C-alpha positions as CSV (number, residue, x, y, z in Angstrom):
1,X,2.6,8.8,24.4
2,X,4.3,9.2,20.9
3,X,2.3,10.5,18.0
4,X,1.8,7.0,16.4
5,X,0.5,5.6,19.7
6,X,-1.9,8.6,19.9
7,X,-3.4,7.8,16.5
8,X,-3.8,4.1,17.5
9,X,-5.5,5.2,20.7
10,X,-8.0,7.2,18.7
11,X,-8.6,4.3,16.5
12,X,-9.2,2.2,19.5
13,X,-11.9,4.6,20.7
14,X,-14.0,3.4,17.7
15,X,-13.8,-0.1,19.1
16,X,-15.6,1.0,22.3
17,X,-18.3,-1.2,23.8
18,X,-21.0,1.3,23.1
19,X,-20.1,1.5,19.5
20,X,-20.1,-2.3,19.3
21,X,-23.5,-2.5,20.9
22,X,-24.9,0.1,18.5
23,X,-23.8,-2.0,15.6
24,X,-25.3,-5.1,17.0
25,X,-28.7,-3.4,17.6
26,X,-28.8,-1.5,14.3
27,X,-31.6,-2.4,11.9
28,X,-30.3,-4.5,9.1
29,X,-29.6,-2.4,6.0
30,X,-31.7,-2.8,2.9
31,X,-29.1,-3.8,0.4
32,X,-31.7,-5.0,-2.1
33,X,-31.7,-8.7,-3.1
34,X,-33.3,-8.0,-6.5
35,X,-31.9,-9.1,-9.7
36,X,-29.8,-6.5,-11.4
37,X,-29.1,-8.3,-14.7
38,X,-27.5,-6.0,-17.2
39,X,-25.7,-3.8,-14.7
40,X,-21.9,-3.5,-14.7
41,X,-19.7,-2.8,-11.7
42,X,-16.0,-2.2,-11.0
43,X,-14.6,-3.1,-7.6
44,X,-11.0,-2.1,-6.9
45,X,-9.3,-4.5,-4.5
46,X,-12.2,-6.9,-5.2
47,X,-10.3,-10.1,-4.8
48,X,-9.5,-10.0,-1.0
49,X,-11.1,-9.1,2.3
50,X,-14.1,-6.7,2.1
51,X,-13.7,-6.3,-1.6
52,X,-14.1,-10.0,-2.3
53,X,-17.4,-10.2,-0.4
54,X,-18.6,-7.1,-2.2
55,X,-17.7,-8.6,-5.6
56,X,-19.4,-11.9,-4.6
57,X,-22.5,-10.2,-3.4
58,X,-22.8,-8.2,-6.6
59,X,-22.4,-11.3,-8.7
60,X,-25.1,-12.9,-6.7
61,X,-27.4,-10.2,-8.0
62,X,-26.5,-10.9,-11.6
63,X,-24.2,-7.9,-12.0
64,X,-21.2,-8.2,-14.3
65,X,-18.3,-7.4,-12.0
66,X,-14.8,-6.3,-13.0
67,X,-12.3,-6.8,-10.2
68,X,-9.3,-4.5,-10.3
69,X,-6.3,-5.8,-8.4
70,X,-2.5,-5.8,-8.3
71,X,-2.0,-9.6,-8.1
72,X,-3.3,-11.6,-11.1
73,X,-3.1,-14.9,-9.2
74,X,-5.1,-13.6,-6.3
75,X,-7.6,-12.1,-8.8
76,X,-8.0,-15.4,-10.7
77,X,-8.3,-17.3,-7.4
78,X,-11.1,-15.0,-6.3
79,X,-12.9,-15.6,-9.6
80,X,-12.6,-19.4,-9.1
81,X,-14.0,-19.1,-5.6
82,X,-16.9,-16.9,-6.8
83,X,-17.7,-19.3,-9.7
84,X,-17.7,-22.2,-7.3
85,X,-20.9,-20.8,-5.8
86,X,-22.1,-19.0,-9.0
87,X,-21.0,-21.1,-12.0
88,X,-22.6,-18.7,-14.5
89,X,-21.1,-15.6,-12.8
90,X,-20.1,-12.7,-15.1
91,X,-16.9,-11.7,-13.4
92,X,-13.5,-10.6,-14.9
93,X,-10.2,-9.5,-13.6
94,X,-8.2,-6.5,-15.0
95,X,-4.8,-5.8,-13.6
96,X,-4.7,-2.5,-11.5
97,X,-1.8,-1.1,-9.5
98,X,-3.0,2.1,-7.9
99,X,0.6,3.0,-7.1
100,X,1.2,3.5,-10.8
101,X,-0.8,6.1,-12.8
102,X,0.2,4.2,-16.0
103,X,-1.5,1.1,-14.6
104,X,-4.6,3.2,-13.8
105,X,-4.7,4.4,-17.3
106,X,-4.1,0.9,-18.7
107,X,-7.0,-0.4,-16.5
108,X,-9.3,2.4,-17.7
109,X,-8.3,1.9,-21.3
110,X,-9.0,-1.8,-21.1
111,X,-12.4,-1.4,-19.5
112,X,-13.5,1.5,-21.9
113,X,-12.4,-0.6,-24.9
114,X,-15.1,-3.1,-24.1
115,X,-17.8,-0.4,-24.8
116,X,-19.9,-1.3,-21.7
117,X,-22.0,0.7,-19.4
118,X,-20.8,1.4,-15.9
119,X,-23.5,1.4,-13.2
120,X,-21.4,1.1,-10.1
121,X,-17.8,2.1,-9.4
122,X,-16.6,1.0,-6.0
123,X,-13.2,2.5,-5.0
124,X,-12.4,0.0,-2.3
125,X,-8.7,-0.9,-2.5
126,X,-6.3,0.6,0.0
127,X,-3.2,0.1,2.2
128,X,-2.7,1.0,5.8
129,X,0.3,2.0,7.9
130,X,3.1,0.8,5.6
131,X,6.7,1.9,6.1
132,X,7.6,5.1,4.2
133,X,7.8,4.4,0.5
134,X,7.5,6.4,-2.7
135,X,5.6,5.0,-5.6
136,X,7.1,4.8,-9.1
137,X,5.4,8.2,-9.7
138,X,7.2,9.8,-6.7
139,X,4.3,10.1,-4.3
140,X,3.9,8.7,-0.7
141,X,2.4,5.3,-1.1
142,X,-0.8,5.8,1.0
143,X,-1.5,9.1,-0.7
144,X,-1.4,7.5,-4.1
145,X,-2.9,4.1,-3.5
146,X,-5.7,5.2,-1.2
147,X,-6.5,8.6,-2.8
148,X,-4.7,9.8,-6.0
149,X,-5.1,6.6,-7.9
150,X,-8.8,6.4,-7.3
151,X,-9.2,10.1,-8.0
152,X,-7.7,9.5,-11.5
153,X,-9.6,6.3,-12.1
154,X,-12.9,8.0,-11.3
155,X,-12.0,10.9,-13.6
156,X,-11.2,8.5,-16.4
157,X,-14.5,6.6,-16.0
158,X,-16.7,9.6,-15.2
159,X,-18.0,10.1,-18.8
160,X,-19.2,6.5,-19.0
161,X,-20.9,6.8,-15.6
162,X,-22.7,9.9,-16.7
163,X,-23.8,8.2,-19.9
164,X,-25.0,5.2,-18.0
165,X,-27.1,7.0,-15.3
166,X,-30.8,7.6,-15.9
167,X,-33.4,9.4,-13.9
168,X,-34.8,6.1,-12.7
169,X,-31.5,4.4,-12.1
170,X,-28.5,6.6,-11.2
171,X,-25.0,5.4,-11.7
172,X,-23.2,5.2,-8.3
173,X,-19.6,6.0,-7.2
174,X,-18.9,4.5,-3.8
175,X,-15.6,5.4,-2.0
176,X,-14.3,3.6,1.0
177,X,-12.7,5.9,3.5
178,X,-12.3,5.4,7.3
179,X,-13.3,6.7,10.6
180,X,-9.7,7.8,11.1
181,X,-10.2,10.6,8.6
182,X,-11.4,12.7,11.6
183,X,-7.8,13.1,12.7
184,X,-6.5,13.9,9.2
185,X,-4.7,17.2,8.8
186,X,-3.0,17.3,5.4
187,X,-0.2,19.8,4.8
188,X,-1.7,21.9,2.0
189,X,1.8,22.9,0.8
190,X,2.8,19.2,0.6
191,X,-0.4,17.4,-0.2
192,X,1.4,14.4,-1.7
193,X,3.0,13.9,1.8
194,X,6.6,13.5,0.7
195,X,9.0,13.3,3.7
196,X,12.6,14.7,3.7
197,X,13.6,11.7,5.7
198,X,12.0,8.5,6.9
199,X,12.0,9.5,10.5
200,X,9.8,12.5,9.7
201,X,7.1,10.2,8.5
202,X,4.0,8.9,10.4
203,X,2.3,6.1,8.6
204,X,-0.8,6.7,10.8
205,X,-1.1,10.4,10.0
206,X,-0.5,9.6,6.3
207,X,-3.4,7.1,6.4
208,X,-5.7,9.5,8.1
209,X,-4.8,12.3,5.6
210,X,-5.4,10.1,2.6
211,X,-8.9,9.2,3.9
212,X,-9.8,12.8,4.6
213,X,-8.7,13.8,1.1
214,X,-11.1,11.1,-0.3
215,X,-14.0,12.9,1.4
216,X,-13.0,16.4,0.4
217,X,-12.5,15.5,-3.3
218,X,-15.7,13.5,-3.5
219,X,-17.8,16.2,-1.9
220,X,-16.3,18.5,-4.6
221,X,-17.2,16.0,-7.3
222,X,-20.7,15.8,-6.0
223,X,-21.1,19.6,-6.3
224,X,-19.9,19.4,-9.9
225,X,-22.3,16.6,-10.8
226,X,-25.3,18.4,-9.2
227,X,-24.4,21.6,-11.2
228,X,-24.3,19.5,-14.4
229,X,-27.6,17.8,-13.5
230,X,-26.0,14.4,-14.0
231,X,-27.7,11.2,-12.8
232,X,-24.6,10.0,-11.0
233,X,-24.4,9.8,-7.2
234,X,-21.2,10.0,-5.1
235,X,-20.8,8.8,-1.5
236,X,-18.1,7.9,1.0
237,X,-18.2,5.4,3.8
238,X,-16.5,3.9,6.8
239,X,-16.9,0.1,6.6
240,X,-16.3,-0.5,10.3
241,X,-13.1,-1.9,11.9
242,X,-12.6,-5.2,10.1
243,X,-10.4,-8.2,10.5
244,X,-8.4,-8.0,7.2
245,X,-4.8,-8.1,6.0
246,X,-4.7,-4.3,6.2
247,X,-3.4,-4.6,9.7
248,X,-0.2,-6.5,8.6
249,X,2.1,-3.4,8.9
250,X,1.4,-2.9,12.6
251,X,4.3,-3.7,15.0
252,X,3.9,-6.7,17.3
253,X,3.4,-4.4,20.3
254,X,0.3,-3.0,18.7
255,X,-0.8,-5.9,16.6
256,X,-1.0,-8.4,19.5
257,X,-3.4,-6.5,21.9
258,X,-5.5,-5.2,19.0
259,X,-5.7,-8.7,17.7
260,X,-7.1,-9.9,21.0
261,X,-9.7,-7.1,21.0
262,X,-10.5,-7.8,17.4
263,X,-11.6,-11.4,18.1
264,X,-14.5,-9.9,20.0
265,X,-15.2,-6.5,18.5
266,X,-13.9,-6.4,14.9
267,X,-16.2,-7.2,12.0
268,X,-15.6,-10.1,9.7
269,X,-14.8,-9.1,6.1
270,X,-18.3,-10.3,5.1
271,X,-19.9,-8.0,7.7
272,X,-17.5,-5.2,6.6
273,X,-19.0,-5.4,3.1
274,X,-22.5,-4.4,4.3
275,X,-22.2,-0.6,4.2
276,X,-20.5,-0.7,0.8
277,X,-23.3,-2.9,-0.5
278,X,-25.9,-0.6,1.0
279,X,-24.4,2.4,-0.7
280,X,-24.1,0.5,-4.0
281,X,-27.4,-1.2,-4.2
282,X,-30.0,0.0,-1.7
283,X,-33.2,1.6,-3.2
284,X,-33.3,3.8,-0.1
285,X,-30.4,5.8,-1.4
286,X,-31.4,5.9,-5.1
287,X,-30.4,9.4,-6.4
288,X,-29.1,10.4,-2.9
289,X,-25.7,11.9,-3.3
290,X,-22.9,13.6,-1.3
291,X,-23.4,11.5,1.9
292,X,-21.0,9.9,4.3
293,X,-22.2,6.5,5.7
294,X,-21.2,4.5,8.8
295,X,-23.0,1.3,9.6
296,X,-25.3,1.8,6.6
297,X,-26.5,5.1,8.1
298,X,-25.8,8.7,7.0
299,X,-23.6,10.6,9.5
300,X,-21.4,13.6,9.7
301,X,-17.8,13.6,8.6
302,X,-15.1,15.8,9.9
303,X,-15.9,19.5,9.9
304,X,-13.1,20.4,7.5
305,X,-14.5,18.2,4.8
306,X,-17.6,20.5,4.5
307,X,-15.5,23.6,3.8
308,X,-16.1,24.2,0.1
309,X,-12.9,26.3,-0.2
310,X,-11.0,23.3,1.1
311,X,-12.8,21.0,-1.2
312,X,-12.0,23.2,-4.2
313,X,-8.3,23.5,-3.1
314,X,-8.0,19.7,-2.8
315,X,-9.7,19.1,-6.2
316,X,-7.6,21.7,-8.0
317,X,-4.3,20.7,-6.4
318,X,-5.0,17.0,-7.1
319,X,-6.1,17.7,-10.7
320,X,-2.8,19.7,-11.2
321,X,-0.7,16.8,-9.8
322,X,-2.4,14.4,-12.2
323,X,-2.0,16.8,-15.2
324,X,1.7,17.5,-14.4
325,X,2.5,13.8,-14.1
326,X,0.8,13.1,-17.4
327,X,2.8,15.9,-19.1
328,X,6.0,14.6,-17.5
329,X,5.4,11.1,-18.8
330,X,4.7,12.3,-22.3
331,X,8.0,14.1,-22.3
């Protein structure tokens, strides 16, 4: 078995019958159907798949939603679909290409210029298993889109989140990771995952690494927020294995059998939104921070993610990458 098949086999283990049964028997999560008028949320990747249903559900609770996405047409189509069910919906689209730090800065500048509060930041967008490609900033695509772009976006919006949160209503940062983070093993000397040649690259390993880095950096952020006594909570979650376009980069030999399995065991995008909505809205997790959720329940993430030295290394190295890139762009 080659290494890519090994990673897919591990992913398949998550689709086991016992796991499926446990999801079916689980008590429905309390995502709170109350009116949240006056609140503002950002959902990256909020125009497709899980993100679309997250955006729509937030709008249904009278939350003003800003969808961040790469394709303006897809974003506008999503807004039209949402307004078909909720004609008075407060929902806007701002262009966001997470593979470009300039685009992340432009998105943050646009949002901040509106002088709004920010109650909920949902870092949902992502890509999975693409061919090897470097972004315009010179980073491996999954590293930047899944991890680095969201890291920088959160940093840019953090002050507004801190100013928004109160003792009775904390601001929330919700990060979508994956069960596959458990097999992540990033090269600490090459965190950005640049390959010397395409044949040295495993898209499955790069995906798992990016999802593990999300956990490590957000645990580090949680410690910083608790030390500062800020009313901002941070969490990470696995949404389940969901039927979305994320699977489009699989080869036919993998896509066909997984597609057959998926008809019976994969979640729909609407079901896949449940854990994200639980983390973003549930009164059960008000002021609860630093947790990893699966199926709307707290659970343990990979052992490495709890190593505070590792968390600090990832945070410091990532911050340095962002700073160096900013300085290079200025020059």
